[in-house]
KEKESE-480940 format. One record per residue (C-alpha): residue in three letters; x negated, y, z negated; residue number from 1; chain. Coordinates in pm, 1 decimal, padded with zeros to 6 digits. Layout:
PT,ALA,X,Y,Z,NUM,A
...
***
This chain:
PT,MET,00000.4,00002.3,00000.7,1,A
PT,GLY,-00115.1,00353.2,00064.7,2,A
PT,LYS,-00203.4,00573.7,00357.5,3,A
PT,ASN,-00446.3,00488.6,00635.6,4,A
PT,ASN,-00682.4,00768.7,00738.1,5,A
PT,LEU,-00612.9,00694.3,01101.1,6,A
PT,GLY,-00246.2,00778.4,01064.1,7,A
PT,ASN,00045.3,00560.6,00973.1,8,A
PT,PRO,-00038.3,00205.6,01084.6,9,A
PT,TYR,00323.7,00091.8,01053.4,10,A
PT,GLN,00440.0,00318.8,01337.8,11,A
PT,ASP,00137.4,00214.9,01540.8,12,A
PT,ILE,00234.3,-00150.8,01494.0,13,A
PT,VAL,00593.3,-00079.8,01600.7,14,A
PT,ASN,00479.4,00115.1,01909.2,15,A
PT,ARG,00235.6,-00156.1,02015.8,16,A
PT,PHE,00497.9,-00424.3,01955.3,17,A
PT,LEU,00748.1,-00242.9,02179.6,18,A
PT,LYS,00481.8,-00203.4,02450.1,19,A
PT,PHE,00409.1,-00576.2,02434.6,20,A
PT,GLU,00782.3,-00656.0,02445.0,21,A
PT,ASN,00831.8,-00438.5,02752.5,22,A
PT,GLU,00541.9,-00591.2,02945.3,23,A
PT,SER,00586.0,-00952.3,02833.2,24,A
PT,ARG,00777.2,-01261.7,02947.5,25,A
PT,VAL,00955.9,-01317.5,02614.8,26,A
PT,LEU,01293.4,-01316.4,02791.4,27,A
PT,ASP,01196.5,-01616.0,03001.4,28,A
PT,TYR,01226.0,-01866.9,02714.5,29,A
PT,HIS,01552.1,-02039.2,02618.5,30,A
PT,PHE,01670.2,-02311.8,02380.6,31,A
PT,GLN,01815.5,-02623.2,02542.1,32,A
PT,TYR,02167.8,-02584.2,02402.9,33,A
PT,ARG,02373.6,-02360.7,02634.2,34,A
PT,ASN,02047.9,-02205.8,02760.6,35,A
PT,ILE,02054.4,-01971.2,02456.5,36,A
PT,LEU,01789.8,-01697.8,02474.2,37,A
PT,ILE,01513.9,-01740.4,02213.0,38,A
PT,TRP,01390.0,-01379.2,02170.5,39,A
PT,PRO,01691.8,-01234.1,01976.9,40,A
PT,PHE,01656.2,-01506.5,01712.9,41,A
PT,ILE,01284.0,-01458.1,01643.2,42,A
PT,ARG,01206.3,-01093.7,01736.8,43,A
PT,SER,01241.8,-00953.8,01382.6,44,A
PT,THR,01052.0,-01245.5,01228.5,45,A
PT,ILE,00755.0,-01193.6,01456.2,46,A
PT,LEU,00726.1,-00823.8,01374.4,47,A
PT,ASP,00777.1,-00903.5,01007.3,48,A
PT,SER,00493.1,-01156.4,01029.9,49,A
PT,ILE,00268.4,-00895.5,01192.5,50,A
PT,ILE,00338.7,-00643.0,00918.9,51,A
PT,LYS,00303.1,-00899.0,00636.5,52,A
PT,THR,-00032.5,-01003.4,00779.5,53,A
PT,TYR,-00138.4,-00639.1,00772.3,54,A
PT,LEU,-00011.2,-00592.9,00413.5,55,A
PT,ASN,-00137.0,-00937.6,00305.5,56,A
PT,GLU,00205.1,-01037.9,00175.4,57,A
PT,GLU,00351.6,-01382.9,00121.2,58,A
PT,ALA,00530.0,-01568.4,00397.8,59,A
PT,GLY,00826.7,-01667.1,00181.5,60,A
PT,LEU,01044.0,-01867.1,00419.6,61,A
PT,GLU,00921.4,-02218.5,00333.2,62,A
PT,ASP,00963.8,-02147.6,-00038.5,63,A
PT,ASN,01331.7,-02063.7,00018.5,64,A
PT,ILE,01391.4,-02393.8,00192.9,65,A
PT,LYS,01223.8,-02582.3,-00089.1,66,A
PT,GLN,01436.8,-02390.0,-00335.7,67,A
PT,ALA,01752.9,-02490.0,-00157.0,68,A
PT,LEU,01666.0,-02856.0,-00094.9,69,A
PT,GLY,01362.0,-02958.2,-00294.2,70,A
PT,LYS,01515.2,-02845.5,-00623.2,71,A
PT,HIS,01851.9,-02995.9,-00525.4,72,A
PT,LYS,02025.1,-02660.2,-00547.1,73,A
PT,ILE,02260.9,-02777.3,-00275.4,74,A
PT,PHE,02404.9,-03026.8,-00525.9,75,A
PT,SER,02378.6,-02830.0,-00849.3,76,A
PT,TYR,02561.3,-02521.8,-00718.3,77,A
PT,LYS,02859.4,-02568.3,-00487.3,78,A
PT,TRP,02804.1,-02848.3,-00243.3,79,A
PT,SER,03161.5,-02955.5,-00321.3,80,A
PT,GLN,03261.4,-02635.0,-00139.8,81,A
PT,PHE,03234.5,-02855.7,00167.1,82,A
PT,PHE,03570.2,-03002.1,00062.2,83,A
PT,HIS,03738.8,-02672.7,-00038.4,84,A
PT,ILE,03930.6,-02633.0,00283.6,85,A
PT,TRP,04133.2,-02337.5,00153.0,86,A
PT,LYS,03812.2,-02134.6,00143.6,87,A
PT,ASN,03670.0,-02270.7,00467.5,88,A
PT,PRO,03746.8,-02035.6,00761.0,89,A
PT,LEU,03743.6,-02334.7,00993.6,90,A
PT,PHE,04086.4,-02430.4,00854.4,91,A
PT,CYS,04241.5,-02084.7,00868.1,92,A
PT,ARG,04544.1,-02101.8,01097.0,93,A
PT,HIS,04660.4,-01742.3,01050.9,94,A
PT,ARG,04580.6,-01494.4,01321.3,95,A
PT,LYS,04374.8,-01197.5,01201.6,96,A
PT,ASP,04335.6,-00867.7,01384.5,97,A
PT,ILE,04001.9,-00786.5,01220.0,98,A
PT,VAL,03733.2,-01020.9,01082.4,99,A
PT,TYR,03427.0,-00919.5,00880.8,100,A
PT,LEU,03117.5,-01141.2,00863.4,101,A
PT,ASN,02950.0,-01044.4,00536.4,102,A
PT,PHE,02659.6,-01146.2,00308.2,103,A
PT,SER,02719.1,-01172.4,-00069.6,104,A
PT,VAL,02405.6,-00964.1,-00145.4,105,A
PT,GLY,02609.5,-00654.8,-00058.3,106,A
PT,ASN,02858.0,-00718.3,-00339.8,107,A
PT,ILE,02896.5,-00489.1,-00639.8,108,A
PT,LYS,03146.1,-00478.3,-00930.7,109,A
PT,ASP,03427.0,-00225.8,-00955.5,110,A
PT,ASP,03572.6,-00071.0,-01270.9,111,A
PT,GLU,03808.7,-00367.7,-01307.9,112,A
PT,GLY,03524.5,-00618.4,-01305.1,113,A
PT,LYS,03600.5,-00746.2,-00953.7,114,A
PT,TYR,03336.4,-00782.7,-00685.0,115,A
PT,TYR,03361.8,-00618.6,-00344.9,116,A
PT,ASP,03129.7,-00558.7,-00047.8,117,A
PT,ARG,02997.6,-00200.8,-00062.9,118,A
PT,VAL,02980.9,-00161.1,00316.1,119,A
PT,HIS,03299.6,-00322.8,00447.6,120,A
PT,ASP,03559.0,-00379.2,00178.0,121,A
PT,ALA,03675.3,-00017.6,00156.3,122,A
PT,PHE,03824.5,-00063.5,00501.6,123,A
PT,VAL,04022.2,-00375.6,00411.0,124,A
PT,GLU,04270.8,-00150.3,00231.9,125,A
PT,LEU,04323.7,00045.7,00549.9,126,A
PT,TYR,04437.8,-00247.2,00756.9,127,A
PT,ASP,04611.9,-00548.8,00603.3,128,A
PT,ASN,04569.6,-00819.3,00864.6,129,A
PT,THR,04201.1,-00866.8,00793.9,130,A
PT,ALA,03980.4,-01167.3,00703.3,131,A
PT,ILE,03639.9,-01171.1,00534.8,132,A
PT,ILE,03396.6,-01457.8,00599.6,133,A
PT,GLU,03103.0,-01450.9,00355.7,134,A
PT,SER,02763.9,-01622.0,00351.7,135,A
PT,ALA,02574.5,-01647.9,00024.3,136,A
PT,PRO,02214.0,-01741.9,-00060.8,137,A
PT,LEU,02221.0,-02085.7,-00229.5,138,A
PT,PHE,02602.2,-02065.0,-00217.1,139,A
PT,ARG,02621.6,-01812.4,-00502.3,140,A
PT,HIS,02943.9,-01626.3,-00433.3,141,A
PT,LEU,03030.9,-01371.4,-00699.9,142,A
PT,SER,03372.1,-01376.4,-00862.4,143,A
PT,PRO,03636.9,-01261.7,-00933.3,144,A
PT,ARG,03682.7,-01097.0,-00594.1,145,A
PT,LYS,03880.8,-00785.9,-00511.7,146,A
PT,TYR,03997.9,-00940.3,-00184.1,147,A
PT,LYS,04033.5,-01296.0,-00062.1,148,A
PT,VAL,03713.0,-01425.9,00089.5,149,A
PT,TYR,03653.3,-01723.7,00314.9,150,A
PT,GLU,03313.8,-01887.1,00243.9,151,A
PT,SER,03089.5,-02031.8,00515.0,152,A
PT,ASP,02921.3,-02276.0,00271.3,153,A
PT,ALA,03044.7,-02584.7,00458.8,154,A
PT,LEU,02860.2,-02478.9,00773.4,155,A
PT,ASP,02551.6,-02370.3,00576.7,156,A
PT,ILE,02538.0,-02708.5,00399.3,157,A
PT,LEU,02570.4,-02891.6,00732.4,158,A
PT,CYS,02282.5,-02679.7,00870.6,159,A
PT,LEU,02062.1,-02752.3,00570.0,160,A
PT,PHE,02110.1,-03125.0,00610.1,161,A
PT,ASN,02076.7,-03102.2,00987.8,162,A
PT,GLU,01737.6,-02931.2,00951.3,163,A
PT,LYS,01611.5,-03228.4,00748.5,164,A
PT,ILE,01783.4,-03515.5,00933.1,165,A
PT,ALA,01824.0,-03419.0,01298.5,166,A
PT,ARG,01544.8,-03477.9,01545.1,167,A
PT,LEU,01424.7,-03196.6,01767.4,168,A
PT,THR,01485.6,-03280.0,02131.6,169,A
PT,ASN,01179.8,-03326.7,02350.9,170,A
PT,ILE,01293.0,-03033.0,02566.1,171,A
PT,ASP,01322.4,-02796.0,02267.7,172,A
PT,ARG,00992.0,-02920.1,02121.4,173,A
PT,LYS,00814.4,-02840.6,02451.9,174,A
PT,ILE,00993.5,-02499.6,02484.6,175,A
PT,ILE,00892.9,-02398.0,02129.2,176,A
PT,GLU,00535.3,-02518.0,02186.4,177,A
PT,ASP,00510.3,-02322.4,02513.1,178,A
PT,PHE,00670.0,-02010.5,02359.1,179,A
PT,ILE,00437.6,-02001.5,02058.3,180,A
PT,GLY,00140.7,-02071.7,02283.5,181,A
PT,TYR,00241.5,-01776.8,02504.0,182,A
PT,LEU,00271.4,-01548.4,02201.7,183,A
PT,LYS,-00062.1,-01655.7,02052.5,184,A
PT,THR,-00232.6,-01586.5,02382.4,185,A
PT,ASN,-00067.9,-01256.3,02468.6,186,A
PT,ILE,00059.2,-01073.3,02157.9,187,A
PT,PRO,-00189.1,-00795.9,02071.5,188,A
PT,PHE,-00194.6,-00862.4,01694.7,189,A
PT,ALA,-00367.8,-01087.6,01448.9,190,A
PT,ILE,-00108.2,-01313.0,01286.2,191,A
PT,GLU,-00222.2,-01551.5,01015.0,192,A
PT,ASP,-00160.0,-01926.4,01052.4,193,A
PT,ARG,00084.8,-01929.9,00759.2,194,A
PT,PHE,00309.0,-01690.8,00950.2,195,A
PT,TRP,00283.2,-01892.4,01271.6,196,A
PT,ASN,00409.5,-02181.0,01058.6,197,A
PT,VAL,00707.7,-01969.7,00950.1,198,A
PT,ILE,00781.9,-01875.1,01312.3,199,A
PT,GLU,00770.5,-02240.1,01419.5,200,A
PT,ILE,00994.8,-02346.8,01128.8,201,A
PT,GLU,01254.3,-02082.6,01222.8,202,A
PT,LEU,01247.3,-02175.9,01590.1,203,A
PT,ARG,01296.7,-02544.2,01504.3,204,A
PT,ARG,01577.9,-02451.4,01269.5,205,A
PT,TYR,01764.2,-02253.3,01535.6,206,A
PT,ALA,01702.7,-02520.8,01801.3,207,A
PT,LYS,01863.1,-02782.1,01574.4,208,A
PT,ASN,02145.3,-02570.0,01430.9,209,A
PT,ASN,02263.8,-02349.5,01716.2,210,A
PT,LYS,02509.3,-02612.7,01839.5,211,A
PT,LEU,02662.5,-02648.1,01495.4,212,A
PT,VAL,02687.7,-02272.4,01442.7,213,A
PT,TYR,02824.6,-02205.0,01791.6,214,A
PT,GLN,03094.0,-02472.3,01774.7,215,A
PT,TYR,03193.5,-02385.2,01416.9,216,A
PT,TYR,03243.7,-02013.6,01486.1,217,A
PT,LYS,03402.4,-02078.5,01822.6,218,A
PT,LYS,03666.0,-02281.8,01640.5,219,A
PT,CYS,03706.7,-02015.9,01368.0,220,A
PT,PHE,03742.3,-01730.1,01611.9,221,A
PT,THR,03976.0,-01927.8,01836.9,222,A
PT,ASN,04203.9,-02003.2,01541.7,223,A
PT,MET,04199.4,-01648.2,01397.0,224,A
PT,ALA,04208.5,-01482.7,01737.6,225,A
PT,PRO,04068.0,-01149.0,01609.6,226,A
PT,LYS,04082.2,-00839.9,01825.0,227,A
PT,LEU,03764.4,-00703.3,01659.8,228,A
PT,VAL,03483.5,-00854.7,01453.1,229,A
PT,PHE,03234.7,-00665.3,01233.7,230,A
PT,VAL,02900.2,-00840.6,01202.7,231,A
PT,THR,02663.2,-00747.1,00920.3,232,A
PT,MET,02316.0,-00665.3,01051.0,233,A
PT,GLY,02418.4,-00755.5,01403.6,234,A
PT,CYS,02133.8,-00565.6,01573.7,235,A
PT,TYR,01879.2,-00772.2,01382.8,236,A
PT,GLY,01958.7,-01081.2,01588.4,237,A
PT,SER,01836.1,-01378.7,01383.5,238,A
PT,HIS,02130.5,-01548.7,01213.1,239,A
PT,ALA,02381.0,-01308.8,01368.2,240,A
PT,ALA,02271.3,-01375.8,01729.7,241,A
PT,CYS,02454.0,-01704.7,01777.4,242,A
PT,LYS,02776.1,-01572.3,01622.4,243,A
PT,ILE,02765.7,-01268.5,01848.7,244,A
PT,LYS,02705.8,-01494.7,02152.5,245,A
PT,VAL,03024.7,-01683.8,02063.5,246,A
PT,LEU,03219.1,-01356.4,02045.7,247,A
PT,LYS,03080.9,-01242.5,02382.2,248,A
PT,ASP,03169.9,-01575.8,02541.9,249,A
PT,LEU,03525.8,-01546.3,02400.7,250,A
PT,GLY,03557.2,-01180.8,02510.3,251,A
PT,ILE,03608.3,-01051.7,02151.5,252,A
PT,PRO,03459.1,-00704.4,02084.3,253,A
PT,CYS,03220.2,-00684.5,01792.4,254,A
PT,ALA,03053.3,-00402.2,01597.9,255,A
PT,GLU,02795.6,-00345.2,01325.7,256,A
PT,MET,02851.9,-00094.0,01046.3,257,A
PT,GLN,02535.4,00072.4,00921.1,258,A
PT,HIS,02433.1,-00076.2,00588.4,259,A
PT,GLY,02100.2,00090.9,00516.8,260,A
PT,LEU,01795.7,00255.6,00673.9,261,A
PT,THR,01770.1,00272.1,01049.9,262,A
PT,GLY,01537.0,00466.3,01275.9,263,A
PT,LEU,01268.5,00441.4,01541.6,264,A
PT,SER,01033.0,00281.2,01287.7,265,A
PT,HIS,01288.2,00005.1,01226.3,266,A
PT,ILE,01252.5,-00266.3,01488.6,267,A
PT,ALA,01617.9,-00371.4,01465.6,268,A
PT,TYR,01714.3,-00023.5,01586.6,269,A
PT,ASN,01438.9,00044.8,01839.0,270,A
PT,PHE,01422.8,-00157.0,02161.3,271,A
PT,SER,01198.1,-00140.5,02463.0,272,A
PT,GLU,01307.0,-00065.7,02816.6,273,A
PT,ILE,01317.4,-00433.7,02913.1,274,A
PT,ILE,01594.2,-00494.1,02653.1,275,A
PT,TYR,01789.7,-00198.9,02787.0,276,A
PT,ARG,01776.2,-00351.7,03136.0,277,A
PT,SER,01859.4,-00705.2,03022.2,278,A
PT,LYS,02229.2,-00784.1,03045.2,279,A
PT,GLU,02146.3,-01129.9,02907.8,280,A
PT,TYR,01995.9,-00989.5,02585.1,281,A
PT,GLN,02298.6,-00773.2,02524.6,282,A
PT,ASN,02507.5,-01092.4,02496.0,283,A
PT,TYR,02338.7,-01129.8,02154.7,284,A
PT,MET,02398.7,-00773.5,02032.6,285,A
PT,PRO,02711.1,-00597.0,01902.9,286,A
PT,ASP,02914.0,-00387.0,02141.7,287,A
PT,PHE,02910.9,-00092.1,01898.6,288,A
PT,PHE,02704.4,00047.7,01614.2,289,A
PT,LEU,02899.7,00256.8,01358.8,290,A
PT,SER,02661.5,00495.7,01185.3,291,A
PT,PHE,02665.9,00693.3,00864.5,292,A
PT,GLY,02629.7,01018.8,01058.9,293,A
PT,GLN,02479.8,01194.9,01360.6,294,A
PT,TYR,02134.4,01208.5,01200.0,295,A
PT,TRP,02097.6,00831.7,01226.5,296,A
PT,ILE,02217.9,00815.7,01588.4,297,A
PT,ASP,01958.4,01076.4,01683.6,298,A
PT,ASN,01684.4,00859.7,01530.8,299,A
PT,MET,01743.0,00518.8,01691.0,300,A
PT,ARG,01710.0,00361.4,02033.2,301,A
PT,ILE,01962.1,00082.5,02084.3,302,A
PT,PRO,02124.9,-00036.9,02412.8,303,A
PT,ILE,02481.8,-00031.5,02277.8,304,A
PT,LYS,02747.0,00233.5,02217.9,305,A
PT,THR,02730.5,00435.1,01895.7,306,A
PT,TYR,03009.7,00588.8,01690.2,307,A
PT,ILE,03002.6,00813.9,01381.1,308,A
PT,LEU,03184.6,00651.2,01090.5,309,A
PT,GLY,03036.1,00765.6,00760.7,310,A
PT,SER,02937.5,00570.3,00448.8,311,A
PT,ALA,03213.8,00411.2,00244.3,312,A
PT,ASP,02985.0,00385.1,-00056.2,313,A
PT,PHE,02885.5,00751.5,-00040.0,314,A
PT,SER,03239.3,00877.7,00022.7,315,A
PT,ARG,03368.1,00672.4,-00268.9,316,A
PT,ASN,03110.0,00799.3,-00515.5,317,A
PT,ALA,02992.0,01144.0,-00408.3,318,A
PT,CYS,03257.2,01347.7,-00586.7,319,A
PT,LEU,03209.0,01142.3,-00907.1,320,A
PT,VAL,02837.5,01186.7,-00954.6,321,A
PT,LYS,02757.8,01529.6,-00812.7,322,A
PT,GLU,02706.6,01715.8,-01140.3,323,A
PT,GLU,02656.5,01452.1,-01409.5,324,A
PT,ALA,02281.4,01375.2,-01400.9,325,A
PT,THR,02013.3,01492.0,-01639.7,326,A
PT,SER,01643.1,01574.0,-01587.1,327,A
PT,LYS,01564.4,01374.5,-01904.0,328,A
PT,ARG,01582.3,01059.5,-01693.1,329,A
PT,ILE,01375.6,00962.4,-01388.4,330,A
PT,LEU,01503.9,00695.5,-01149.5,331,A
PT,VAL,01238.4,00486.3,-00970.9,332,A
PT,LEU,01325.6,00263.1,-00667.5,333,A
PT,PRO,01026.5,00030.1,-00613.4,334,A
PT,SER,00931.7,-00134.3,-00284.1,335,A
PT,ASP,00597.1,-00309.7,-00338.0,336,A
PT,THR,00560.9,-00451.1,-00691.5,337,A
PT,GLU,00200.8,-00391.6,-00806.3,338,A
PT,PRO,00165.9,-00022.9,-00708.1,339,A
PT,TYR,00501.0,00060.6,-00868.3,340,A
PT,LEU,00418.0,-00128.4,-01188.4,341,A
PT,ASP,00117.8,00099.7,-01226.8,342,A
PT,LEU,00315.7,00409.9,-01130.4,343,A
PT,VAL,00595.6,00339.8,-01375.1,344,A
PT,ALA,00353.4,00272.5,-01662.3,345,A
PT,TYR,00171.4,00599.4,-01589.9,346,A
PT,LEU,00497.4,00795.1,-01583.1,347,A
PT,ALA,00605.6,00646.4,-01915.1,348,A
PT,GLN,00273.4,00737.6,-02069.6,349,A
PT,ASN,00277.8,01096.8,-01945.7,350,A
PT,PHE,00645.9,01163.6,-02016.2,351,A
PT,PRO,00728.0,00980.0,-02340.4,352,A
PT,GLN,01029.7,01208.6,-02392.8,353,A
PT,LYS,01191.5,01092.4,-02067.4,354,A
PT,GLU,01360.7,00764.3,-01986.3,355,A
PT,ILE,01215.0,00592.5,-01678.4,356,A
PT,LEU,01496.3,00395.4,-01511.8,357,A
PT,VAL,01373.6,00130.6,-01266.7,358,A
PT,LYS,01637.4,-00007.0,-01028.8,359,A
PT,ILE,01526.3,-00329.3,-00858.3,360,A
PT,HIS,01690.6,-00440.0,-00532.2,361,A
PT,PRO,01932.0,-00728.8,-00614.2,362,A
PT,THR,01745.4,-00971.6,-00385.8,363,A
PT,LEU,01406.3,-00923.6,-00557.3,364,A
PT,LYS,01439.3,-01151.0,-00861.3,365,A
PT,LYS,01064.1,-01208.5,-00891.7,366,A
PT,GLN,00998.7,-00832.6,-00892.5,367,A
PT,TYR,01260.5,-00786.8,-01162.6,368,A
PT,THR,01086.9,-01051.7,-01383.1,369,A
PT,LEU,00748.7,-00875.7,-01348.3,370,A
PT,PHE,00890.4,-00533.9,-01431.2,371,A
PT,ARG,01062.3,-00673.6,-01736.0,372,A
PT,GLN,00715.7,-00730.5,-01881.0,373,A
PT,GLN,00659.9,-00355.4,-01915.7,374,A
PT,LYS,00602.8,-00271.0,-02281.6,375,A
PT,ALA,00677.8,00102.6,-02305.8,376,A
PT,SER,01003.7,00168.0,-02493.5,377,A
PT,ASN,01111.5,00444.3,-02255.8,378,A
PT,ILE,01111.4,00214.8,-01951.1,379,A
PT,LYS,01448.3,00055.7,-01865.0,380,A
PT,ILE,01464.4,-00211.6,-01597.1,381,A
PT,TYR,01784.4,-00293.3,-01404.0,382,A
PT,ILE,01874.3,-00520.7,-01113.0,383,A
PT,ASP,02255.9,-00522.8,-01121.3,384,A
PT,GLY,02506.5,-00245.4,-01069.3,385,A
PT,ASP,02586.1,00016.1,-00805.2,386,A
PT,ILE,02304.4,00262.3,-00732.2,387,A
PT,TYR,02551.2,00546.2,-00804.2,388,A
PT,GLU,02563.4,00439.0,-01165.3,389,A
PT,TYR,02198.9,00541.1,-01186.7,390,A
PT,PHE,02249.3,00860.1,-00989.1,391,A
PT,ARG,02496.5,00961.7,-01258.4,392,A
PT,ARG,02221.0,00935.2,-01517.8,393,A
PT,ALA,01906.9,01065.8,-01347.4,394,A
PT,ASN,01842.1,01393.2,-01165.4,395,A
PT,ILE,01502.4,01290.9,-01025.0,396,A
PT,VAL,01467.5,00996.4,-00787.0,397,A
PT,ILE,01134.6,00843.6,-00678.4,398,A
PT,GLY,01074.8,00594.9,-00396.9,399,A
PT,ASP,00926.9,00543.2,-00053.7,400,A
PT,SER,01164.9,00322.7,00151.3,401,A
PT,SER,01533.7,00318.9,00064.7,402,A
PT,THR,01860.7,00457.3,00196.3,403,A
PT,ALA,01923.4,00556.0,-00165.0,404,A
PT,LEU,01673.7,00842.7,-00121.9,405,A
PT,TYR,01902.9,00992.6,00142.1,406,A
PT,GLU,02203.6,00940.3,-00081.0,407,A
PT,ALA,02019.5,01108.7,-00369.3,408,A
PT,ALA,01927.5,01407.8,-00148.1,409,A
PT,ALA,02287.0,01441.5,-00029.5,410,A
PT,LEU,02393.3,01451.4,-00396.5,411,A
PT,ASP,02143.8,01733.5,-00466.0,412,A
PT,ARG,01910.9,01514.1,-00664.8,413,A
PT,THR,01539.2,01597.9,-00663.0,414,A
PT,VAL,01377.2,01335.5,-00436.5,415,A
PT,LEU,01007.1,01254.2,-00462.7,416,A
PT,ILE,00867.9,01039.7,-00179.7,417,A
PT,TRP,00552.9,00837.6,-00228.3,418,A
PT,ASN,00348.1,00884.5,00089.2,419,A
PT,THR,00285.0,00517.1,00180.6,420,A
PT,ASP,00289.7,00305.0,00493.4,421,A
PT,ARG,00658.6,00237.1,00421.6,422,A
PT,SER,00758.1,00601.4,00383.8,423,A
PT,ILE,00751.7,00646.3,00760.1,424,A
PT,HIS,01123.0,00548.7,00737.4,425,A
PT,ILE,01196.6,00854.7,00520.6,426,A
PT,ASP,01247.2,01202.1,00668.5,427,A
PT,LYS,01012.6,01452.8,00504.4,428,A
PT,ARG,01299.0,01702.8,00477.5,429,A
PT,ILE,01485.5,01513.8,00205.1,430,A
PT,GLY,01227.3,01568.2,-00067.7,431,A
PT,HIS,00870.5,01634.8,-00181.6,432,A
PT,ARG,00592.0,01396.3,-00089.1,433,A
PT,PHE,00307.8,01289.4,-00315.6,434,A
PT,GLU,-00006.2,01087.4,-00255.1,435,A
PT,ASP,-00062.6,00914.7,-00588.2,436,A
PT,LYS,00047.9,00894.6,-00951.5,437,A
PT,TYR,-00163.1,01193.9,-01051.6,438,A
PT,GLU,-00005.2,01426.7,-00793.4,439,A
PT,LEU,00334.8,01295.1,-00894.5,440,A
PT,VAL,00282.6,01390.8,-01258.5,441,A
PT,GLU,00179.2,01740.0,-01153.1,442,A
PT,LEU,00490.8,01769.9,-00938.4,443,A
PT,LEU,00712.2,01668.0,-01224.2,444,A
PT,LYS,00555.8,01935.5,-01444.4,445,A
PT,ASP,00635.7,02206.1,-01186.6,446,A
PT,PRO,00947.5,02399.4,-01300.8,447,A
PT,LEU,01017.9,02491.4,-00935.2,448,A
PT,ILE,01025.9,02132.5,-00817.7,449,A
PT,GLU,01395.6,02141.7,-00730.2,450,A
PT,ARG,01350.2,02408.2,-00463.7,451,A
PT,GLN,01343.4,02263.6,-00110.0,452,A
PT,LYS,01187.1,02445.0,00185.7,453,A
PT,GLU,01411.0,02262.2,00433.8,454,A
PT,LYS,01710.1,02033.4,00411.6,455,A
PT,ILE,01910.6,01809.6,00639.9,456,A
PT,ARG,02278.6,01900.2,00640.7,457,A
PT,SER,02457.3,01647.4,00416.4,458,A
PT,GLY,02740.1,01602.3,00670.4,459,A
PT,ASP,02488.6,01488.4,00935.2,460,A
PT,ILE,02357.3,01216.6,00705.4,461,A
PT,PHE,02693.8,01100.8,00576.2,462,A
PT,ALA,02986.5,01211.9,00789.6,463,A
PT,PRO,03312.6,01318.4,00620.8,464,A
PT,ASP,03663.3,01186.2,00693.6,465,A
PT,ILE,03552.5,00822.2,00698.5,466,A
PT,GLU,03906.2,00678.1,00682.0,467,A
PT,THR,04020.1,00882.1,00982.9,468,A
PT,ASN,03705.7,00789.0,01169.4,469,A
PT,TYR,03763.1,00419.3,01104.7,470,A
PT,LEU,04129.4,00421.7,01204.3,471,A
PT,ASN,04050.4,00613.9,01521.1,472,A
PT,PHE,03788.5,00352.9,01612.1,473,A
PT,ILE,04001.0,00043.6,01557.9,474,A
PT,GLU,04302.1,00203.3,01728.1,475,A
PT,LYS,04125.6,00125.9,02055.4,476,A
PT,TYR,04159.6,-00246.3,01983.3,477,A
PT,ILE,04440.1,-00283.5,01729.0,478,A
PT,ARG,04802.7,-00202.2,01802.7,479,A
PT,GLU,05043.3,-00205.7,01509.3,480,A
***
């Protein structure tokens, strides 16, 4: 972590990756089943492997598989979900105008103790004939739920078993071998062997499971007959790519709602010219991207139509937290673990009269465990809860790579951005930048810290009138 004297290496990596993509033959490779294009499934993983090699981070993927199967989590959690047909969307016989494909990691608890998806569920109230299909890591669905949710566990269980039991066809084995060989020879980056192993594991997984996924969702969508489907993280490809291909083959429009950071430095929202020209690749992408505001549309390059929606989470909370915070608390949003452990300890030492609130992303359980080892009494570590709960308590927000920094700025919080490789995602206009923990402490001692030289208009980041925007959008497809 930290700056490189030659400029920001992350943006350089993204630019070189896009140049390679544009000049390469990556669109020539297909899986055997239905001649499905390989590149949408593995594009993000390859760039992630390049960046993790640069940052010397762990691969991670194989450990997740061992956690699911090697530790028998599939049996100890909810493998019996396979038989819960009332929660399985495959057995839904009711037609639905709108379907949402969600992940459980986006769920938070409301004032009544019920869980809802922070991105999508606000819109369920606006249109009744809606279904939610949710995937969950290790089948951990949170309950009780605010709205009825269908769970895709049965398919996920079948895929886990299929990965272990099914044999890779000779054709797919040769295709994957040739594809990886082509990448190793032509990609202009050093990628460590452990990451090539991850790439091969993912390619084998998709080659084995695409038929299961395709047929399962074809049956679901045929039964439900939706007029519009919202796909979480649709532009990423990966797990969403096969589902989107089903929708395209069935002629059902699909869209992605913005869930977090986007931008030209984010590979899921920046594509090369070859992707723009490829009608085949667009069969694996949503038809529409619904953004938080104009600011985000101006800072992405995607070959699909865009529409300004707004942020349900921001609209729901903005009026509640605008004036409540105090400067006696500092909120820290860590990305990398070790640098932030040191930063938080230094803050606690230099400001013993202030509470240092550390909000860990809900998917980073290991990071949460490490931060819990902090000894200072004025450090408070959290992993659960809506980020707006913490905005209510702290007037100063510190981080380097989170949509929450934009939310904090729009709520008139003082935002301090650590100038790291990751902070390329963050617009310099939303706060003050600092190079290290020493400069940060000096900034915090400055009584004029809350004065900004330049600001982005809040309405450009998070558009108003979100309900009207949503209803106007779906009116094109849904007729009462």
